[in-house]
C-alpha positions, 0 to 999 in steps of 0.5 A: 500500500502506498505511503503518504510521502509528504513533499518535505519528506520526499525532498529530504530523502532525495537530498540525503540519497543523492551523493551516496547513490552517485558515489556508488553508481546505483541503478534506478531500481536500486534507488527505488529500493533504497527509498522504499527501505526508508518508507518501510521504516516510516511505516514500521512502529519501531522507527520514526515516522518521517524521512528526516527522523529515520535518516537521523537515527540511522547511519545510512546517509549524511544529513541532507544539508551536507549535499550541495545539490547543484553539484549533483543535479542529475543524481538528485532528479533520479533520487527524487523520481525514485522517492516518488515511485516508492511513495506511489507503492513501488517496492522492489525490496519486498518490504526490506528495512535494511540495505547495504552497498556491495563491492563491485565484482564481489559476490556476497551470498549472505543468508540475510539478504532477501533481494540484491539489485545490482550492487545493493543488497536488501533485507 
C-alpha cells in the first residue's frame, strides 16, 4: 500500500540519497529500493515516522544539508523520481528495512539478504 510521502519528506530523502547513490553508481531500481527501505521504516512502529527522523537515527546517509545539490543535479532528479515511485507503492525490496552497498565484482551470498539489485543488497 502506498505511503503518504509528504513533499518535505520526499525532498529530504532525495537530498540525503543523492551523493551516496552517485558515489556508488546505483541503478534506478536500486534507488527505488533504497527509498522504499526508508518508507518501510516510516511505516514500521519501531522507527520514526518521517524521512528526516529515520535518516537521523540511522547511519545510512549524511544529513541532507551536507549535499550541495547543484553539484549533483542529475543524481538528485533520479533520487527524487525514485522517492516518488516508492511513495506511489513501488517496492522492489519486498518490504526490506535494511540495505547495504556491495563491492563491485564481489559476490556476497549472505543468508540475510532477501533481494540484491545490482550492487545493493536488501533485507
